[in-house]
MIROPA-461699 format. One record per residue: chain; residue number from 0; x, y, z of N, C-alpha, C in turn; residue in one letter. Coordinates in steps of 0.02 Angstrom, whole numbers, padded with zeros to 5 digits. Example, Ala and Ser with C-alpha at 12.3 -4.5 7.8 and 13.67 -1.06 7.14 Angstrom:
<recs>
<rec A; 0; <00660; -00284; 00390>; <00615; -00225; 00390>; <00660; -00165; 00390>; A>;
<rec A; 1; <00642; -00112; 00354>; <00684; -00053; 00357>; <00645; 00002; 00394>; S>;
</recs>
This chain:
<recs>
<rec A; 0; <00519; -02615; -01495>; <00491; -02677; -01466>; <00423; -02693; -01500>; M>;
<rec A; 1; <00413; -02756; -01514>; <00350; -02779; -01544>; <00294; -02772; -01492>; I>;
<rec A; 2; <00238; -02744; -01512>; <00182; -02735; -01466>; <00131; -02792; -01473>; S>;
<rec A; 3; <00091; -02800; -01421>; <00038; -02851; -01422>; <-00010; -02839; -01480>; F>;
<rec A; 4; <-00026; -02776; -01493>; <-00073; -02760; -01547>; <-00043; -02779; -01615>; S>;
<rec A; 5; <00023; -02772; -01623>; <00055; -02793; -01685>; <00050; -02869; -01695>; Q>;
<rec A; 6; <00059; -02905; -01640>; <00054; -02978; -01643>; <-00016; -02999; -01664>; I>;
<rec A; 7; <-00066; -02968; -01635>; <-00136; -02986; -01651>; <-00153; -02967; -01722>; I>;
<rec A; 8; <-00130; -02909; -01745>; <-00144; -02887; -01814>; <-00114; -02937; -01864>; A>;
<rec A; 9; <-00053; -02959; -01850>; <-00021; -03007; -01895>; <-00055; -03075; -01892>; E>;
<rec A; 10; <-00078; -03094; -01832>; <-00113; -03158; -01824>; <-00177; -03159; -01865>; R>;
<rec A; 11; <-00214; -03104; -01863>; <-00276; -03099; -01901>; <-00263; -03101; -01976>; K>;
<rec A; 12; <-00209; -03071; -01997>; <-00192; -03071; -02068>; <-00177; -03142; -02092>; K>;
<rec A; 13; <-00139; -03179; -02053>; <-00122; -03248; -02071>; <-00185; -03292; -02068>; I>;
<rec A; 14; <-00227; -03279; -02018>; <-00289; -03318; -02012>; <-00334; -03308; -02073>; L>;
<rec A; 15; <-00339; -03247; -02096>; <-00379; -03234; -02156>; <-00355; -03276; -02215>; D>;
<rec A; 16; <-00289; -03281; -02221>; <-00260; -03321; -02275>; <-00275; -03395; -02265>; R>;
<rec A; 17; <-00270; -03419; -02204>; <-00284; -03489; -02189>; <-00356; -03507; -02204>; E>;
<rec A; 18; <-00402; -03462; -02188>; <-00473; -03475; -02198>; <-00491; -03477; -02272>; M>;
<rec A; 19; <-00454; -03442; -02314>; <-00465; -03445; -02386>; <-00437; -03509; -02416>; K>;
<rec A; 20; <-00382; -03532; -02384>; <-00348; -03592; -02409>; <-00386; -03655; -02391>; Y>;
<rec A; 21; <-00415; -03655; -02330>; <-00448; -03716; -02305>; <-00515; -03696; -02275>; R>;
<rec A; 22; <-00569; -03721; -02302>; <-00636; -03701; -02281>; <-00656; -03735; -02215>; S>;
<rec A; 23; <-00705; -03706; -02182>; <-00731; -03735; -02121>; <-00760; -03804; -02134>; L>;
<rec A; 24; <-00791; -03814; -02191>; <-00819; -03880; -02208>; <-00764; -03932; -02215>; S>;
<rec A; 25; <-00706; -03911; -02240>; <-00649; -03957; -02244>; <-00626; -03978; -02175>; D>;
<rec A; 26; <-00625; -03930; -02128>; <-00605; -03945; -02060>; <-00655; -03993; -02027>; L>;
<rec A; 27; <-00719; -03981; -02038>; <-00771; -04024; -02010>; <-00763; -04096; -02036>; K>;
<rec A; 28; <-00748; -04103; -02099>; <-00739; -04169; -02128>; <-00678; -04204; -02097>; E>;
<rec A; 29; <-00624; -04166; -02086>; <-00565; -04195; -02056>; <-00577; -04214; -01983>; N>;
<rec A; 30; <-00618; -04175; -01948>; <-00635; -04190; -01878>; <-00668; -04258; -01873>; I>;
<rec A; 31; <-00710; -04275; -01921>; <-00745; -04339; -01920>; <-00696; -04398; -01923>; R>;
<rec A; 32; <-00637; -04385; -01951>; <-00587; -04438; -01959>; <-00534; -04437; -01904>; R>;
<rec A; 33; <-00537; -04387; -01860>; <-00485; -04377; -01809>; <-00510; -04402; -01742>; T>;
<rec A; 34; <-00471; -04445; -01711>; <-00490; -04473; -01646>; <-00486; -04421; -01590>; K>;
<rec A; 35; <-00529; -04430; -01540>; <-00525; -04389; -01480>; <-00461; -04408; -01443>; I>;
<rec A; 36; <-00424; -04358; -01421>; <-00361; -04371; -01387>; <-00371; -04379; -01312>; R>;
<rec A; 37; <-00317; -04385; -01276>; <-00319; -04393; -01203>; <-00352; -04332; -01170>; A>;
<rec A; 38; <-00377; -04342; -01110>; <-00413; -04290; -01073>; <-00363; -04242; -01041>; D>;
<rec A; 39; <-00363; -04180; -01065>; <-00315; -04130; -01040>; <-00327; -04114; -00967>; F>;
<rec A; 40; <-00389; -04101; -00950>; <-00405; -04081; -00881>; <-00385; -04135; -00831>; K>;
<rec A; 41; <-00403; -04197; -00844>; <-00385; -04251; -00799>; <-00310; -04260; -00794>; K>;
<rec A; 42; <-00275; -04250; -00849>; <-00203; -04262; -00850>; <-00164; -04212; -00808>; S>;
<rec A; 43; <-00191; -04151; -00800>; <-00153; -04100; -00763>; <-00177; -04092; -00691>; I>;
<rec A; 44; <-00223; -04136; -00670>; <-00247; -04133; -00601>; <-00217; -04190; -00560>; V>;
<rec A; 45; <-00183; -04171; -00506>; <-00153; -04220; -00461>; <-00159; -04192; -00390>; D>;
<rec A; 46; <-00189; -04229; -00346>; <-00201; -04204; -00278>; <-00138; -04183; -00242>; E>;
<rec A; 47; <-00083; -04217; -00257>; <-00021; -04205; -00219>; <00031; -04164; -00257>; N>;
<rec A; 48; <00030; -04168; -00323>; <00085; -04141; -00362>; <00065; -04082; -00406>; N>;
<rec A; 49; <00113; -04038; -00418>; <00105; -03986; -00469>; <00122; -04018; -00535>; V>;
<rec A; 50; <00075; -04019; -00581>; <00085; -04050; -00646>; <00125; -04003; -00692>; S>;
<rec A; 51; <00164; -04033; -00736>; <00205; -03994; -00782>; <00180; -04002; -00854>; I>;
<rec A; 52; <00163; -03945; -00884>; <00143; -03943; -00955>; <00204; -03917; -00993>; I>;
<rec A; 53; <00234; -03959; -01034>; <00294; -03940; -01072>; <00273; -03911; -01140>; C>;
<rec A; 54; <00306; -03858; -01159>; <00286; -03823; -01220>; <00337; -03829; -01276>; E>;
<rec A; 55; <00311; -03836; -01337>; <00354; -03830; -01397>; <00351; -03757; -01419>; Y>;
<rec A; 56; <00409; -03724; -01413>; <00412; -03651; -01424>; <00478; -03634; -01458>; K>;
<rec A; 57; <00480; -03634; -01524>; <00544; -03622; -01559>; <00568; -03550; -01558>; P>;
<rec A; 58; <00522; -03502; -01545>; <00541; -03431; -01545>; <00488; -03392; -01505>; A>;
<rec A; 59; <00504; -03329; -01492>; <00456; -03285; -01458>; <00470; -03213; -01476>; S>;
<rec A; 60; <00422; -03168; -01468>; <00434; -03097; -01484>; <00488; -03065; -01440>; P>;
<rec A; 61; <00493; -03087; -01378>; <00541; -03057; -01332>; <00611; -03087; -01337>; S>;
<rec A; 62; <00616; -03151; -01355>; <00681; -03185; -01357>; <00707; -03198; -01427>; K>;
<rec A; 63; <00665; -03190; -01478>; <00685; -03209; -01545>; <00689; -03284; -01552>; G>;
<rec A; 64; <00733; -03309; -01594>; <00741; -03382; -01603>; <00767; -03414; -01539>; N>;
<rec A; 65; <00735; -03468; -01518>; <00755; -03503; -01457>; <00791; -03568; -01473>; I>;
<rec A; 66; <00766; -03604; -01523>; <00795; -03669; -01540>; <00779; -03687; -01612>; T>;
<rec A; 67; <00820; -03731; -01640>; <00806; -03758; -01707>; <00776; -03828; -01703>; N>;
<rec A; 68; <00764; -03851; -01642>; <00734; -03918; -01633>; <00665; -03922; -01664>; L>;
<rec A; 69; <00650; -03979; -01693>; <00583; -03991; -01721>; <00538; -04019; -01667>; R>;
<rec A; 70; <00473; -04015; -01679>; <00426; -04040; -01629>; <00436; -04115; -01616>; V>;
<rec A; 71; <00454; -04152; -01669>; <00465; -04224; -01660>; <00529; -04239; -01620>; E>;
<rec A; 72; <00573; -04189; -01613>; <00633; -04198; -01572>; <00618; -04192; -01497>; D>;
<rec A; 73; <00569; -04151; -01480>; <00557; -04137; -01409>; <00501; -04179; -01379>; V>;
<rec A; 74; <00455; -04204; -01420>; <00399; -04243; -01394>; <00421; -04306; -01356>; I>;
<rec A; 75; <00468; -04347; -01383>; <00488; -04407; -01346>; <00516; -04393; -01276>; P>;
<rec A; 76; <00563; -04345; -01268>; <00586; -04332; -01200>; <00533; -04302; -01154>; P>;
<rec A; 77; <00487; -04263; -01182>; <00432; -04238; -01141>; <00392; -04296; -01112>; Y>;
<rec A; 78; <00374; -04343; -01155>; <00332; -04399; -01134>; <00371; -04446; -01088>; E>;
<rec A; 79; <00433; -04460; -01105>; <00473; -04507; -01067>; <00489; -04481; -00997>; K>;
<rec A; 80; <00499; -04416; -00991>; <00527; -04388; -00929>; <00476; -04357; -00882>; C>;
<rec A; 81; <00411; -04366; -00897>; <00361; -04351; -00846>; <00313; -04294; -00858>; G>;
<rec A; 82; <00312; -04264; -00918>; <00264; -04211; -00931>; <00193; -04239; -00926>; A>;
<rec A; 83; <00147; -04198; -00899>; <00077; -04218; -00894>; <00038; -04202; -00957>; S>;
<rec A; 84; <00062; -04152; -00994>; <00030; -04130; -01056>; <00081; -04090; -01095>; A>;
<rec A; 85; <00065; -04077; -01158>; <00110; -04039; -01202>; <00072; -03981; -01233>; V>;
<rec A; 86; <00102; -03922; -01230>; <00075; -03863; -01263>; <00113; -03852; -01329>; S>;
<rec A; 87; <00076; -03842; -01383>; <00106; -03830; -01448>; <00087; -03760; -01471>; I>;
<rec A; 88; <00137; -03716; -01476>; <00124; -03651; -01505>; <00112; -03658; -01579>; L>;
<rec A; 89; <00062; -03623; -01605>; <00046; -03630; -01676>; <00046; -03563; -01713>; T>;
<rec A; 90; <00073; -03512; -01681>; <00077; -03446; -01713>; <00140; -03442; -01756>; E>;
<rec A; 91; <00134; -03418; -01817>; <00188; -03421; -01865>; <00237; -03363; -01863>; E>;
<rec A; 92; <00211; -03302; -01862>; <00252; -03243; -01873>; <00304; -03230; -01819>; A>;
<rec A; 93; <00285; -03239; -01756>; <00329; -03220; -01701>; <00354; -03280; -01660>; F>;
<rec A; 94; <00316; -03335; -01662>; <00336; -03395; -01624>; <00362; -03450; -01669>; F>;
<rec A; 95; <00359; -03438; -01734>; <00390; -03482; -01784>; <00366; -03555; -01782>; K>;
<rec A; 96; <00301; -03563; -01770>; <00272; -03630; -01771>; <00207; -03627; -01810>; S>;
<rec A; 97; <00170; -03683; -01812>; <00109; -03686; -01852>; <00067; -03746; -01833>; N>;
<rec A; 98; <00008; -03752; -01862>; <-00037; -03807; -01846>; <-00010; -03874; -01871>; T>;
<rec A; 99; <00035; -03872; -01920>; <00066; -03935; -01943>; <00104; -03968; -01885>; K>;
<rec A; 100; <00136; -03927; -01843>; <00171; -03955; -01785>; <00123; -03987; -01736>; N>;
<rec A; 101; <00063; -03959; -01731>; <00012; -03989; -01688>; <-00008; -04057; -01713>; L>;
<rec A; 102; <-00017; -04063; -01779>; <-00034; -04128; -01809>; <00022; -04179; -01801>; S>;
<rec A; 103; <00084; -04156; -01808>; <00141; -04201; -01800>; <00144; -04226; -01728>; I>;
<rec A; 104; <00133; -04180; -01680>; <00135; -04199; -01609>; <00080; -04249; -01593>; A>;
<rec A; 105; <00021; -04241; -01624>; <-00035; -04287; -01612>; <-00019; -04358; -01633>; A>;
<rec A; 106; <00023; -04365; -01683>; <00043; -04432; -01706>; <00101; -04460; -01666>; K>;
<rec A; 107; <00136; -04416; -01629>; <00198; -04436; -01595>; <00189; -04452; -01521>; A>;
<rec A; 108; <00131; -04433; -01492>; <00123; -04443; -01420>; <00052; -04460; -01401>; T>;
<rec A; 109; <00044; -04493; -01344>; <-00022; -04506; -01316>; <-00041; -04453; -01264>; K>;
<rec A; 110; <00006; -04409; -01249>; <-00008; -04355; -01201>; <-00059; -04306; -01231>; L>;
<rec A; 111; <-00101; -04276; -01189>; <-00148; -04225; -01215>; <-00111; -04164; -01239>; P>;
<rec A; 112; <-00137; -04133; -01292>; <-00105; -04076; -01323>; <-00148; -04013; -01315>; L>;
<rec A; 113; <-00115; -03959; -01296>; <-00147; -03893; -01292>; <-00126; -03852; -01353>; L>;
<rec A; 114; <-00175; -03826; -01389>; <-00157; -03778; -01442>; <-00150; -03709; -01410>; R>;
<rec A; 115; <-00089; -03681; -01412>; <-00076; -03616; -01383>; <-00065; -03566; -01440>; K>;
<rec A; 116; <-00109; -03517; -01443>; <-00107; -03470; -01498>; <-00149; -03410; -01477>; D>;
<rec A; 117; <-00154; -03362; -01520>; <-00198; -03304; -01509>; <-00263; -03320; -01546>; F>;
<rec A; 118; <-00309; -03351; -01510>; <-00372; -03374; -01541>; <-00422; -03317; -01543>; I>;
<rec A; 119; <-00442; -03299; -01603>; <-00488; -03243; -01612>; <-00552; -03263; -01649>; V>;
<rec A; 120; <-00554; -03324; -01674>; <-00611; -03345; -01714>; <-00625; -03420; -01701>; D>;
<rec A; 121; <-00688; -03439; -01705>; <-00706; -03509; -01692>; <-00673; -03556; -01743>; E>;
<rec A; 122; <-00656; -03530; -01801>; <-00621; -03570; -01851>; <-00559; -03603; -01820>; Y>;
<rec A; 123; <-00523; -03566; -01778>; <-00462; -03592; -01748>; <-00476; -03649; -01698>; Q>;
<rec A; 124; <-00536; -03649; -01668>; <-00555; -03704; -01624>; <-00569; -03767; -01664>; I>;
<rec A; 125; <-00605; -03758; -01720>; <-00615; -03814; -01766>; <-00548; -03841; -01790>; Y>;
<rec A; 126; <-00503; -03796; -01806>; <-00437; -03814; -01832>; <-00398; -03853; -01780>; E>;
<rec A; 127; <-00401; -03831; -01717>; <-00367; -03866; -01662>; <-00392; -03937; -01656>; A>;
<rec A; 128; <-00457; -03945; -01657>; <-00488; -04012; -01652>; <-00468; -04056; -01710>; R>;
<rec A; 129; <-00467; -04027; -01770>; <-00450; -04067; -01830>; <-00377; -04089; -01829>; S>;
<rec A; 130; <-00334; -04053; -01792>; <-00263; -04070; -01788>; <-00248; -04116; -01730>; C>;
<rec A; 131; <-00298; -04132; -01689>; <-00288; -04180; -01635>; <-00278; -04150; -01566>; G>;
<rec A; 132; <-00295; -04086; -01557>; <-00287; -04054; -01492>; <-00338; -04081; -01441>; A>;
<rec A; 133; <-00317; -04080; -01378>; <-00362; -04098; -01323>; <-00388; -04036; -01287>; S>;
<rec A; 134; <-00354; -03979; -01299>; <-00373; -03917; -01266>; <-00351; -03858; -01308>; A>;
<rec A; 135; <-00382; -03801; -01295>; <-00367; -03739; -01330>; <-00359; -03683; -01279>; V>;
<rec A; 136; <-00309; -03640; -01289>; <-00301; -03582; -01245>; <-00343; -03525; -01273>; L>;
<rec A; 137; <-00387; -03497; -01231>; <-00427; -03440; -01249>; <-00409; -03382; -01202>; L>;
<rec A; 138; <-00390; -03326; -01230>; <-00375; -03267; -01189>; <-00440; -03229; -01176>; M>;
<rec A; 139; <-00453; -03217; -01112>; <-00517; -03188; -01092>; <-00530; -03120; -01124>; A>;
<rec A; 140; <-00478; -03081; -01136>; <-00487; -03015; -01165>; <-00480; -03014; -01241>; D>;
<rec A; 141; <-00470; -03073; -01271>; <-00460; -03075; -01343>; <-00515; -03112; -01379>; L>;
<rec A; 142; <-00538; -03168; -01351>; <-00593; -03206; -01382>; <-00659; -03174; -01361>; Y>;
<rec A; 143; <-00693; -03143; -01408>; <-00749; -03098; -01392>; <-00807; -03132; -01358>; K>;
<rec A; 144; <-00828; -03190; -01382>; <-00885; -03226; -01351>; <-00857; -03286; -01314>; D>;
<rec A; 145; <-00832; -03274; -01254>; <-00797; -03325; -01217>; <-00841; -03385; -01201>; L>;
<rec A; 146; <-00903; -03372; -01182>; <-00949; -03428; -01167>; <-00957; -03473; -01228>; R>;
<rec A; 147; <-00965; -03443; -01286>; <-00973; -03481; -01348>; <-00910; -03522; -01363>; S>;
<rec A; 148; <-00851; -03492; -01350>; <-00788; -03527; -01362>; <-00780; -03587; -01317>; G>;
<rec A; 149; <-00796; -03578; -01253>; <-00793; -03633; -01205>; <-00842; -03688; -01224>; I>;
<rec A; 150; <-00902; -03668; -01244>; <-00953; -03717; -01263>; <-00932; -03756; -01325>; D>;
<rec A; 151; <-00901; -03722; -01374>; <-00879; -03757; -01434>; <-00824; -03807; -01418>; L>;
<rec A; 152; <-00778; -03788; -01374>; <-00727; -03836; -01352>; <-00759; -03897; -01320>; C>;
<rec A; 153; <-00808; -03884; -01277>; <-00843; -03939; -01243>; <-00879; -03984; -01292>; S>;
<rec A; 154; <-00909; -03954; -01343>; <-00945; -03992; -01395>; <-00897; -04041; -01429>; Y>;
<rec A; 155; <-00835; -04020; -01438>; <-00785; -04062; -01470>; <-00747; -04105; -01420>; F>;
<rec A; 156; <-00771; -04106; -01358>; <-00739; -04145; -01304>; <-00668; -04122; -01291>; E>;
<rec A; 157; <-00656; -04057; -01301>; <-00592; -04027; -01284>; <-00603; -03982; -01222>; M>;
<rec A; 158; <-00548; -03966; -01189>; <-00550; -03919; -01133>; <-00529; -03849; -01156>; D>;
<rec A; 159; <-00553; -03798; -01122>; <-00532; -03730; -01134>; <-00490; -03707; -01075>; A>;
<rec A; 160; <-00428; -03687; -01088>; <-00386; -03655; -01038>; <-00395; -03580; -01048>; L>;
<rec A; 161; <-00429; -03547; -01002>; <-00446; -03476; -01010>; <-00395; -03434; -00973>; V>;
<rec A; 162; <-00357; -03396; -01012>; <-00304; -03354; -00983>; <-00332; -03286; -00962>; E>;
<rec A; 163; <-00318; -03268; -00899>; <-00346; -03206; -00870>; <-00290; -03162; -00843>; C>;
<rec A; 164; <-00301; -03096; -00848>; <-00250; -03048; -00826>; <-00267; -03012; -00761>; K>;
<rec A; 165; <-00330; -03016; -00740>; <-00350; -02980; -00679>; <-00411; -03014; -00647>; N>;
<rec A; 166; <-00431; -02987; -00590>; <-00487; -03016; -00552>; <-00551; -03016; -00593>; R>;
<rec A; 167; <-00564; -02961; -00628>; <-00626; -02955; -00667>; <-00631; -03008; -00721>; E>;
<rec A; 168; <-00575; -03022; -00755>; <-00575; -03073; -00807>; <-00585; -03143; -00777>; E>;
<rec A; 169; <-00554; -03155; -00719>; <-00563; -03220; -00686>; <-00636; -03231; -00668>; I>;
<rec A; 170; <-00667; -03181; -00638>; <-00737; -03187; -00617>; <-00783; -03196; -00677>; E>;
<rec A; 171; <-00769; -03160; -00731>; <-00808; -03166; -00792>; <-00800; -03235; -00823>; M>;
<rec A; 172; <-00738; -03260; -00824>; <-00724; -03325; -00854>; <-00759; -03381; -00817>; A>;
<rec A; 173; <-00757; -03378; -00751>; <-00791; -03429; -00710>; <-00866; -03425; -00720>; I>;
<rec A; 174; <-00892; -03365; -00726>; <-00964; -03355; -00735>; <-00989; -03387; -00800>; K>;
<rec A; 175; <-00947; -03386; -00853>; <-00969; -03414; -00917>; <-00948; -03487; -00926>; V>;
<rec A; 176; <-00921; -03518; -00872>; <-00910; -03590; -00876>; <-00839; -03615; -00877>; G>;
<rec A; 177; <-00790; -03571; -00868>; <-00720; -03593; -00869>; <-00706; -03640; -00811>; A>;
<rec A; 178; <-00673; -03696; -00825>; <-00654; -03744; -00773>; <-00579; -03745; -00763>; E>;
<rec A; 179; <-00542; -03715; -00809>; <-00469; -03710; -00804>; <-00450; -03637; -00817>; I>;
<rec A; 180; <-00418; -03605; -00769>; <-00397; -03536; -00775>; <-00321; -03533; -00780>; I>;
<rec A; 181; <-00296; -03495; -00828>; <-00224; -03484; -00834>; <-00207; -03413; -00815>; G>;
<rec A; 182; <-00153; -03406; -00777>; <-00127; -03340; -00760>; <-00057; -03335; -00791>; I>;
<rec A; 183; <-00049; -03287; -00837>; <00015; -03278; -00871>; <00058; -03230; -00830>; N>;
<rec A; 184; <00117; -03253; -00812>; <00162; -03212; -00772>; <00198; -03159; -00814>; N>;
<rec A; 185; <00184; -03160; -00879>; <00214; -03111; -00924>; <00167; -03052; -00934>; R>;
<rec A; 186; <00193; -02992; -00931>; <00155; -02931; -00945>; <00162; -02917; -01019>; D>;
<rec A; 187; <00107; -02918; -01057>; <00111; -02910; -01129>; <00124; -02838; -01151>; F>;
<rec A; 188; <00125; -02792; -01103>; <00143; -02722; -01120>; <00217; -02715; -01132>; K>;
<rec A; 189; <00257; -02748; -01090>; <00330; -02742; -01097>; <00365; -02810; -01096>; D>;
<rec A; 190; <00326; -02865; -01092>; <00350; -02934; -01093>; <00392; -02952; -01032>; F>;
<rec A; 191; <00387; -02912; -00979>; <00423; -02928; -00917>; <00388; -02986; -00881>; S>;
<rec A; 192; <00426; -03019; -00838>; <00402; -03077; -00801>; <00399; -03062; -00726>; I>;
<rec A; 193; <00345; -03083; -00695>; <00339; -03077; -00622>; <00296; -03136; -00598>; N>;
<rec A; 194; <00329; -03184; -00566>; <00293; -03243; -00542>; <00240; -03226; -00490>; L>;
<rec A; 195; <00246; -03169; -00459>; <00197; -03150; -00408>; <00130; -03130; -00438>; K>;
<rec A; 196; <00127; -03126; -00504>; <00061; -03115; -00536>; <00015; -03174; -00520>; R>;
<rec A; 197; <00044; -03235; -00517>; <00005; -03293; -00498>; <-00018; -03287; -00426>; T>;
<rec A; 198; <00027; -03267; -00382>; <00009; -03259; -00311>; <-00047; -03208; -00302>; K>;
<rec A; 199; <-00042; -03152; -00338>; <-00090; -03098; -00332>; <-00160; -03119; -00353>; K>;
<rec A; 200; <-00165; -03160; -00406>; <-00230; -03177; -00435>; <-00258; -03244; -00413>; L>;
<rec A; 201; <-00216; -03287; -00385>; <-00238; -03355; -00367>; <-00296; -03354; -00318>; A>;
<rec A; 202; <-00299; -03305; -00275>; <-00351; -03303; -00223>; <-00421; -03293; -00252>; K>;
<rec A; 203; <-00425; -03272; -00315>; <-00490; -03262; -00347>; <-00514; -03324; -00385>; Y>;
<rec A; 204; <-00471; -03374; -00388>; <-00488; -03436; -00422>; <-00512; -03486; -00370>; V>;
<rec A; 205; <-00575; -03508; -00376>; <-00603; -03554; -00327>; <-00568; -03621; -00325>; G>;
<rec A; 206; <-00577; -03657; -00270>; <-00544; -03722; -00262>; <-00568; -03774; -00313>; E>;
<rec A; 207; <-00628; -03764; -00340>; <-00655; -03811; -00390>; <-00630; -03795; -00460>; D>;
<rec A; 208; <-00591; -03742; -00467>; <-00563; -03723; -00532>; <-00489; -03741; -00534>; I>;
<rec A; 209; <-00466; -03769; -00589>; <-00395; -03786; -00597>; <-00357; -03723; -00616>; I>;
<rec A; 210; <-00301; -03711; -00581>; <-00261; -03652; -00593>; <-00195; -03672; -00626>; L>;
<rec A; 211; <-00182; -03642; -00684>; <-00120; -03654; -00721>; <-00079; -03589; -00722>; V>;
<rec A; 212; <-00018; -03593; -00698>; <00027; -03535; -00701>; <00070; -03541; -00763>; S>;
<rec A; 213; <00074; -03486; -00801>; <00108; -03488; -00866>; <00166; -03438; -00868>; E>;
<rec A; 214; <00220; -03458; -00898>; <00277; -03415; -00914>; <00324; -03401; -00856>; S>;
<rec A; 215; <00388; -03395; -00873>; <00438; -03370; -00826>; <00475; -03421; -00784>; G>;
<rec A; 216; <00456; -03485; -00789>; <00487; -03536; -00747>; <00557; -03553; -00773>; V>;
<rec A; 217; <00606; -03550; -00727>; <00675; -03565; -00745>; <00700; -03630; -00715>; Q>;
<rec A; 218; <00673; -03648; -00657>; <00701; -03706; -00621>; <00649; -03735; -00572>; N>;
<rec A; 219; <00672; -03786; -00537>; <00628; -03820; -00489>; <00604; -03776; -00433>; G>;
<rec A; 220; <00646; -03728; -00412>; <00625; -03683; -00358>; <00565; -03641; -00379>; E>;
<rec A; 221; <00562; -03623; -00443>; <00504; -03585; -00468>; <00441; -03628; -00465>; D>;
<rec A; 222; <00448; -03692; -00480>; <00391; -03737; -00477>; <00365; -03741; -00405>; I>;
<rec A; 223; <00410; -03749; -00357>; <00390; -03752; -00287>; <00356; -03687; -00266>; K>;
<rec A; 224; <00382; -03630; -00288>; <00354; -03566; -00271>; <00283; -03558; -00298>; L>;
<rec A; 225; <00274; -03575; -00361>; <00208; -03569; -00392>; <00158; -03618; -00362>; L>;
<rec A; 226; <00183; -03677; -00342>; <00140; -03724; -00306>; <00117; -03695; -00240>; G>;
<rec A; 227; <00161; -03660; -00206>; <00143; -03629; -00142>; <00093; -03572; -00151>; S>;
<rec A; 228; <00092; -03543; -00211>; <00043; -03490; -00227>; <-00026; -03518; -00244>; Y>;
<rec A; 229; <-00028; -03584; -00257>; <-00092; -03615; -00273>; <-00099; -03644; -00342>; G>;
<rec A; 230; <-00045; -03643; -00381>; <-00048; -03671; -00449>; <-00054; -03747; -00447>; A>;
<rec A; 231; <-00102; -03774; -00485>; <-00110; -03846; -00491>; <-00064; -03874; -00545>; D>;
<rec A; 232; <-00049; -03832; -00594>; <-00005; -03851; -00650>; <00034; -03790; -00672>; A>;
<rec A; 233; <00091; -03802; -00703>; <00133; -03748; -00727>; <00152; -03763; -00799>; V>;
<rec A; 234; <00145; -03713; -00842>; <00163; -03719; -00912>; <00232; -03689; -00922>; L>;
<rec A; 235; <00278; -03729; -00950>; <00348; -03708; -00958>; <00370; -03716; -01030>; V>;
<rec A; 236; <00399; -03663; -01058>; <00421; -03666; -01127>; <00495; -03652; -01137>; G>;
<rec A; 237; <00514; -03589; -01132>; <00582; -03567; -01151>; <00638; -03603; -01114>; S>;
<rec A; 238; <00632; -03610; -01049>; <00688; -03640; -01011>; <00699; -03713; -01030>; S>;
<rec A; 239; <00645; -03748; -01050>; <00653; -03817; -01074>; <00684; -03818; -01144>; I>;
<rec A; 240; <00658; -03775; -01187>; <00681; -03775; -01256>; <00754; -03755; -01262>; M>;
<rec A; 241; <00779; -03714; -01215>; <00848; -03692; -01217>; <00895; -03741; -01183>; K>;
<rec A; 242; <00868; -03789; -01148>; <00910; -03835; -01108>; <00951; -03881; -01153>; S>;
<rec A; 243; <01014; -03893; -01136>; <01055; -03940; -01175>; <01034; -04012; -01165>; P>;
<rec A; 244; <00996; -04025; -01110>; <00971; -04093; -01097>; <00897; -04086; -01077>; N>;
<rec A; 245; <00854; -04093; -01126>; <00783; -04081; -01116>; <00754; -04129; -01064>; I>;
<rec A; 246; <00771; -04193; -01070>; <00743; -04243; -01024>; <00763; -04227; -00952>; C>;
<rec A; 247; <00826; -04210; -00941>; <00849; -04193; -00874>; <00813; -04132; -00847>; K>;
<rec A; 248; <00800; -04083; -00890>; <00765; -04022; -00869>; <00693; -04038; -00850>; K>;
<rec A; 249; <00660; -04078; -00890>; <00590; -04096; -00875>; <00588; -04135; -00809>; V>;
<rec A; 250; <00634; -04181; -00800>; <00635; -04219; -00737>; <00646; -04174; -00677>; E>;
<rec A; 251; <00689; -04123; -00684>; <00700; -04075; -00630>; <00635; -04041; -00610>; E>;
<rec A; 252; <00597; -04018; -00660>; <00535; -03982; -00647>; <00482; -04028; -00618>; L>;
<rec A; 253; <00477; -04089; -00646>; <00427; -04137; -00622>; <00441; -04157; -00550>; V>;
<rec A; 254; <00504; -04170; -00535>; <00523; -04190; -00467>; <00510; -04134; -00417>; N>;
<rec A; 255; <00521; -04072; -00439>; <00509; -04015; -00395>; <00435; -04008; -00378>; A>;
<rec A; 256; <00393; -04029; -00424>; <00321; -04024; -00412>; <00291; -04079; -00370>; G>;
<rec A; 257; <00330; -04131; -00357>; <00304; -04188; -00320>; <00294; -04171; -00246>; K>;
<rec A; 258; <00234; -04185; -00222>; <00218; -04173; -00152>; <00204; -04101; -00134>; G>;
<rec A; 259; <00203; -04057; -00184>; <00194; -03986; -00169>; <00122; -03967; -00150>; E>;
<rec A; 260; <00074; -04010; -00165>; <00004; -03993; -00152>; <-00026; -04034; -00095>; L>;
<rec A; 261; <00015; -04066; -00055>; <-00011; -04106; 00001>; <-00043; -04061; 00054>; K>;
</recs>
């Protein structure tokens, strides 16, 4: 089985190559020409409903290849059928995607885009902004200077979705300015899924912080369950990407989230 440390080692190797190919000054120049996208935070906040963040995820370490669909194939049904935002995986080795897909998505939709990747360097935040992202996922135990990462996102008028694995990480993330906390229902030690991870940790996330539950959602009942645990939004990837009717699947999840937060 592929380990989390293997994934990170490979990500850093590819990042080193990217940084040699495209300088930070090139990214800064491109940022000047790239418009600010829709507001991610505002888009996933709804007083009454659990918002759905639909993900473009062609493969994963645990499932292998999931779909041959291109990002431009899934963006229209995501937007048409009720997604509040779109997550674009940009990791190449194990998730089979890249920042080019983020740029394509930025031209294909008005929905806010989240860059989902293993972010280890500020270069990747600049890269996300230059490709049109509205938000960046930062893992609390992976991005070393979390406060600096959140501040850099804010400087670029992007949001930081800070993913936390335990109470200590949640408290630390909030202390350094996180306004959106993500709880991943996947255990990266063995890639198992347990939706109750959201239930266990939600109580440590204050009411003024947006809570996003990530991974493991199969159907509308899972959306209702996570909403009852306190999730304001749910990020869904594999079950949508595997669906024979993407629009119908998105509508199922969106409808399940309606009225769940009353």
